[in-house]
C-alpha positions in Angstrom: 20.0 -21.1 -96.0 22.9 -18.5 -92.9 21.2 -16.0 -94.3 18.1 -16.4 -92.9 19.5 -17.7 -90.0 20.7 -14.4 -89.7 17.3 -12.6 -90.3 16.1 -14.5 -87.8 18.1 -14.0 -85.3 18.4 -9.9 -85.7 15.3 -10.5 -84.3 16.4 -11.0 -80.7 16.8 -7.4 -78.9 20.2 -8.8 -77.0 21.5 -9.2 -80.4 24.2 -6.6 -81.1 26.2 -8.3 -83.7 26.6 -11.2 -86.3 30.1 -11.6 -88.1 31.0 -15.1 -90.7 34.6 -16.0 -89.3 36.8 -19.2 -90.1 37.7 -19.7 -93.0 35.4 -19.4 -94.5 35.6 -15.0 -93.5 39.4 -15.2 -95.4 38.1 -17.4 -98.9 39.9 -20.2 -97.9 37.9 -22.9 -96.3 38.0 -26.5 -98.2 35.8 -29.2 -98.2 36.0 -30.0 -94.4 35.3 -26.2 -92.7 32.3 -25.5 -90.8 30.7 -22.4 -91.2 31.4 -20.7 -88.1 29.1 -17.0 -87.2 30.2 -15.3 -84.2 26.7 -13.7 -82.8 26.9 -10.6 -80.2 25.5 -10.6 -77.7 24.4 -7.7 -74.2 22.9 -11.2 -72.8 22.1 -14.6 -73.7 19.2 -15.4 -75.9 17.5 -18.4 -74.2 18.5 -21.5 -75.7 14.6 -22.3 -76.4 14.1 -19.4 -78.2 17.4 -20.3 -80.2 16.3 -23.6 -80.8 12.8 -22.2 -82.7 14.7 -21.3 -85.4 17.1 -23.5 -85.4 15.1 -26.7 -86.0 13.5 -25.2 -89.2 16.6 -25.6 -91.0 18.9 -28.2 -89.2 17.1 -31.3 -87.5 21.0 -32.6 -85.1 21.5 -30.3 -82.8 23.8 -30.2 -80.1 22.8 -26.5 -77.8 24.8 -24.9 -75.5 28.1 -26.3 -76.1 30.9 -24.7 -74.1 33.9 -26.8 -75.0 35.5 -23.5 -75.6 33.4 -20.5 -76.2 29.5 -21.2 -76.0 28.3 -22.0 -79.1 25.5 -24.0 -80.8 26.1 -26.9 -83.6 23.3 -27.6 -86.2 24.5 -29.8 -89.2 21.9 -28.1 -92.2 19.9 -29.9 -95.0 23.0 -29.9 -97.0 24.8 -31.2 -94.1 27.7 -28.2 -93.6 27.8 -28.3 -90.0 27.1 -24.9 -88.3 28.4 -23.5 -85.3 27.2 -20.5 -84.4 29.6 -19.2 -81.4 28.2 -16.5 -79.3 30.2 -14.0 -77.3 29.2 -10.9 -75.0 30.2 -7.9 -76.8 31.4 -5.6 -73.7 34.2 -9.1 -73.0 35.1 -8.9 -76.2 36.4 -5.4 -77.1 37.7 -5.4 -73.6 40.7 -8.8 -74.4 41.3 -7.4 -77.2 41.6 -3.0 -75.7 43.8 -5.7 -72.8 46.2 -7.0 -75.8 46.3 -4.6 -77.7 46.4 -1.3 -75.9 47.1 -2.7 -72.4 50.0 -4.9 -73.4 49.0 -7.4 -71.8 49.6 -10.6 -72.7 48.4 -15.0 -72.5 49.6 -18.3 -71.4 49.3 -18.7 -75.5 46.7 -17.5 -78.2 47.5 -13.8 -77.3 46.5 -12.3 -80.4 43.7 -15.1 -81.8 40.4 -12.7 -80.5 41.8 -9.8 -82.3 42.5 -11.7 -85.2 38.6 -13.0 -85.4 37.5 -9.5 -84.9 40.3 -8.5 -88.0 38.6 -11.2 -90.1 35.3 -11.5 -89.3 33.1 -10.6 -92.3 30.3 -8.8 -90.3 26.4 -9.3 -91.3 25.2 -7.0 -89.0 25.5 -4.3 -86.7 22.9 -2.8 -84.6 24.3 0.2 -83.7 27.4 -0.1 -85.1 30.3 -1.3 -82.6 31.4 -4.5 -84.0 32.7 -2.2 -87.7 33.8 0.7 -84.9 36.3 -1.2 -82.8 37.1 -3.5 -86.3 38.7 -0.2 -87.7 40.3 0.6 -84.4 42.0 -2.6 -84.2 43.7 -1.8 -87.9 47.0 -0.8 -86.0 50.2 -2.6 -86.1 51.3 -5.2 -84.2 52.9 -2.7 -80.9 55.9 -3.3 -80.0 55.7 -3.6 -76.1 52.3 -6.4 -77.0 55.7 -7.8 -78.8 57.9 -8.1 -75.9 55.4 -9.5 -73.3 54.0 -12.3 -75.1 57.7 -13.3 -75.9 58.8 -13.4 -72.6 55.3 -14.6 -70.8 55.7 -17.9 -72.9 59.1 -18.0 -73.1 59.4 -17.8 -69.5 56.3 -20.9 -69.2 58.1 -22.8 -71.7 61.4 -22.8 -70.4 62.5 -19.9 -67.3 59.4 -20.7 -64.5 58.9 -23.1 -62.2 57.0 -25.9 -63.4 58.3 -24.6 -67.3 57.1 -27.2 -69.5 60.3 -27.6 -71.5 60.8 -30.1 -67.4 57.0 -31.2 -67.2 57.6 -32.3 -70.4 60.7 -34.4 -69.8 59.0 -36.4 -66.6 55.9 -36.8 -68.7 58.6 -38.8 -71.5 60.3 -40.5 -68.8 57.5 -42.3 -66.8 56.0 -43.4 -70.0 52.2 -41.1 -68.4 50.7 -40.9 -72.3 47.9 -38.1 -70.9 49.8 -36.1 -69.5 52.9 -36.2 -72.6 49.2 -35.2 -74.1 48.9 -31.8 -72.0 51.8 -30.8 -71.6 52.8 -31.1 -75.4 49.4 -29.4 -76.2 50.3 -25.9 -73.7 54.0 -25.9 -75.2 53.3 -25.3 -78.8 50.2 -22.4 -77.5 53.3 -20.7 -76.5 55.9 -22.1 -78.7 53.4 -20.6 -81.8 52.4 -17.8 -79.8 56.1 -16.4 -79.3 56.6 -17.7 -83.3 53.6 -15.6 -84.2 54.8 -12.7 -82.0 58.2 -12.5 -83.2 56.7 -12.4 -87.8 54.6 -9.0 -85.9 51.9 -11.6 -87.0 48.4 -11.9 -85.1 47.7 -15.9 -84.0 45.3 -17.4 -86.6 43.3 -20.7 -84.4 44.5 -23.9 -83.7 43.9 -24.9 -87.3 46.8 -25.8 -90.1 49.7 -23.3 -87.8 52.0 -25.5 -89.4 50.7 -24.2 -93.5 50.2 -20.7 -92.1 54.1 -20.6 -90.6 55.5 -21.8 -93.4 54.0 -19.6 -96.0 53.2 -16.5 -93.9 56.2 -16.1 -91.3 59.5 -14.3 -92.6 61.3 -15.6 -89.3 61.5 -18.8 -88.5 63.4 -21.8 -86.2 65.9 -24.2 -88.0 64.3 -27.5 -89.0 60.9 -26.1 -88.1 58.2 -28.1 -90.1 60.6 -30.5 -89.7 60.6 -30.9 -85.5 57.2 -30.4 -84.7 56.5 -33.7 -87.2 59.2 -35.3 -85.7 58.2 -34.6 -81.4 54.2 -35.7 -83.0 55.3 -38.9 -84.6 57.3 -39.9 -81.9 56.6 -38.3 -78.6 54.1 -41.2 -76.8 56.5 -44.4 -77.5 59.9 -42.8 -77.4 61.8 -40.5 -74.2 63.9 -39.8 -76.6 61.6 -37.2 -78.3 61.6 -35.0 -75.6 65.4 -34.3 -77.9 62.9 -32.5 -80.3 61.2 -30.2 -77.8 64.8 -29.8 -76.1 66.4 -28.8 -80.2 62.4 -26.7 -80.9 63.7 -24.6 -77.9 67.4 -24.4 -78.8 66.4 -23.1 -81.5 63.7 -20.7 -80.7 65.9 -19.0 -78.4 68.3 -18.6 -81.5 66.6 -17.0 -84.0 64.9 -14.5 -81.3 68.5 -13.8 -80.2 68.6 -13.2 -84.2 65.3 -10.6 -84.5 65.8 -8.8 -80.6 69.5 -8.2 -81.2 
């Protein structure tokens, strides 16, 4: 059924490439996994045209969702959720070039799009641009990028004005549950970005990060998993949970010092 959608989408002149992504691309999907498809276009296909295709395969659709990336979500006949994520191909490749060639760090998730490119199983590639980019960027993690990701995100975590460490402390002391959630979310985004950079691994995205780090990262801070679980279980109910954040940062700095000298 997904292949049928690929075949129909390939008729749209605006679409340049399509790829299967997420856990299914790596064949690590489980019973809870959605089916993620990335559609690369030079300009948007009108929603009405997309709906005309998708309604053949689904009666429950949410089109044009912009929560993360521009996405159409559908429940297929067999109950599986299909997410079609749309990307401008020029912008996508420019962003990867900024990271891999120009070594620009982001506020967390720096290498996610690079990872998405490399793991995607190409289903359609009209001009061969996606395959060419995939081949071009099979390279070692640049040392300059590694340094920049670590430096940029450690500044966000601890050393910059308004650093997450201090914002989390204030939010926990106030008992501001919404602020705690927001600041811890940003802290963990940068924390994992530093860990993946330190290990010269591409950031795989938002899901299963504990599992991936434990299985695949050569170097981790002491008590890595225990500290994160303790933080998540206590951050809303005990201001003393800030000590866990402080310990996580201390242990991260310690292992960075051992690895980077």
